[in-house]
N, C-alpha and C positions, 0 to 999 in steps of 0.2 A: 625353786620348787621343781623337783624331779617327777617323772611319771610315777615313781614308786610312792612319793608322797601323795599324789592325786589318789592312788588305789587306797592307801591307808586312811585317808581323809573321808573317802566315801564309805569304806568299809565301816569305820567308826560311826559315821552319821547313821547308817543303816542299822547298825547294832543298838545304837541308843534308841532309835524309834521302836525297835523290836522289843525292848524292855518295857515299854508303856503303851504299846498299841497291839491290837489283834493283827495277825499276819496281813490280811488283805489291806487293812488300812495303813500299815506300816510300809507296805510296798508301794502303795499309791502315793502316800506323803513323801516317800524318799526321793521322788522325782518332781516334787513341787505342787502336787495336787492336781486338781481338774483333769484327772486321768481320762476320762471319756471324751470331754470337749476337745481337748488338745489333740488327742489321738485322731478324732475324726477330722480336724482341720488339717492334720498332717497328711492324712490319706487323701483328702480333697486337693490338697496343694499338689501332691505328686500325680494324681489324675489330670489336673489342669496342666501339668508340664508334660503330659502325654503317656504316662504309665499305662501299660496294656497287659493283658493275660499273656502268660509265657515269658515276661521279663523277670530279671533277677534284680531285686532290691537288697542292698547291703545297708544295714541299719546300725551304725557305730554309736556305741552309747545307747543301746536299745533300752536300758533300764529294766523295769518290770513289765515291759510289754505294751507301752501305750500305742505304739503304731502296729505292732505285730498283730494285736488281737483285732485291730480294724481291717487288717489285710487278710486275716486268716479265712473268712469265708469265701474267698475267691480262690478256687482249687488250682488254678493254672498259674497264679502268682508264685514265683519262687523267691526265698528269702533267707538271708544270713543275718543274724543278730549277734552283737558281741558287746560285752561290757566287762568293766574291772571288777564288779562285785558279783560273785559267785551265786549267792542266794537270790539276787536280782534276776540273773539270767535263768536260773532254774524256774523261778516263778513265771517269767515270761514264756518260757517253754510249755510249762503246765497249763497256763490260761489260754494259750494260743491253740493247743491241741492239734498241732501239725507235725506228726513224727517225720514227715518228709523234709522239714526244714532244719537249718542247722543254727544251734544257739551255742555260742563259745564264750567261755571266761577268758579274756584276752590279757596280753601283757604288752607293756609298751605302746608304740604307735604303729605296730603292725597291724594288717586287715587281714583275716582269714578267708582269703578268696584268691581264686587262681587269676593269672594275668589276663586282662581283656575280657574277663567273664561277666562283668556287672554292666547293667543298664543305667541304675541309679546308685550313687553313695550318698547317704544321709547322714547329717550330724546335727541333730536337733538338741538344742541346750546343751551342747558339748564344748564347743569353741570358746563359749562363755566362761569356761572355768580352765582353761589351759594357757601356758605360756605361748607367745607368739612363735617361738621356736618350734614347739610341739605342733602348732597348728600347721605350719608350713610342712613339717615332716608328714602329716596326714595329707596335705595336699599332694605331695610326691607319691604317697603310697596309694591315694585315691586315682591318680593318673595311671599308676601300674594296673590296677584291677578294672578300671573302666574300659569297655570299647570305645573305639573312635565314635564320637558322637554322643556317648553316654554322658550323663549329667550328675554333677556334684551339687548338692543342695544342703545349705547349713543356714542356721539361725545366728544371729549375732547382736551384741549390744554396741551402740554407738553414741557419742556425746551430742550428736547433732539432732537426736531425738529426745525431746524434753523428757518424756515418760520414762526414759531409760536412767534418767539422772537419780532416781530413787535408789537404784542397785548401787550406784557409786557411793552415795551418801551412806548408805548402810554399811558398806565395807569401811569407810572412813571412820564411822562412829564406833564399829564394833572391833575392839582391840584384843578380844579374847582369843587364845591360841587355838590353833586347829580349824580355823574358819575356812570355808571354800573361798577360792579366788573368784571374784567377779571381773572377768576380763572384757575390756573394750577393744574393738577393732575399727580402724580407719578405713575408709574406702580406698585410699591410696595404697594402704597395705594390701588390701584384696587384690587390687590390680597388679601390684609388683609380684605378689605370690602366684597369681594366675599366669602371668606372662613368663615366670621363670619355671613353671612346672607342667606347662603344656595344656593350659586351659584358656579359653576366651569367656569372658563375661557376658551372659545372656540378659540378665535382669537383676536389678538390685531394688527390693521393696522396702519401703519405710514401714518401720515396726507399728507406727501409730494410724496406718492407713489401710482400710479394708482392700484386699487385692485377691483373695481366694474364693473362687466361685463355689458356693455351696448349694446342693440340691435339697437341703433339709434345714429346718430350724434348729440350731445348736443352742442348748441350754447349758449354762455354766452353774456350777455349784454355788456360785456367788449370786445367783439370780439373774444375771446379765443373759441377754438373747441375742443370737446372730442369725439373720436371715439373708439369703441371696448372696451377699459378700461377707468374708470374715478375715480376720488377721490373727497372728499368733501373739502379737504384743512385742516380740522381739522382731528385728529386721530380718529379712531373708536374702540370700544371695543364690543365684542360679548360674552356674558355670558349665560349659560344654568342653568336653575332652576333644582337642584337635587332632 
């Protein structure tokens, strides 16, 4: 599957949602739902890793603005969001209301940011849908755009977490054409990619274990509530640019 295939797959997915849902509902459903809860957790995760005013966050696979809308109230945060689906990028820009930010419809595995400019590069629920080769290409590109000491943060699926098994079985059982790839990543692969692209691993968090300090109760659409500590469901890797 090529990068072009990824783009077409998501464009088709979003287009299908737009035929049966109102725009806001379609944009939120396109990234898997739980728009507000997951966005808040992503924001609090970055804060726990040291995100401060004045820093630049590059949000690759920004989708319809789940993270950007949480960062938007902080006027000194700088932000670049990119995604392969143009209508989602436009929606993210619209609801974020930050004309000083950059939202880009991207091609391939390039990141629209200058060398050494970024403090954080994030991939939330992105590597879960890419081939390993493209993930490593993004590692290299992240190393280019991050300053020394900057952090690469991404979520991932792994077989060692039992709750992730459902995603694998869903892929096994669904043989219909055009389905999204659900990619699993081994921690040995992360170590290899990190060592060969200029990163050191800071932390690997299990997807089923609360590890994100949250200063508020987060209520999910499903009725679940999180307080004090939360987790995304996917595992999280934090790497530092050497």
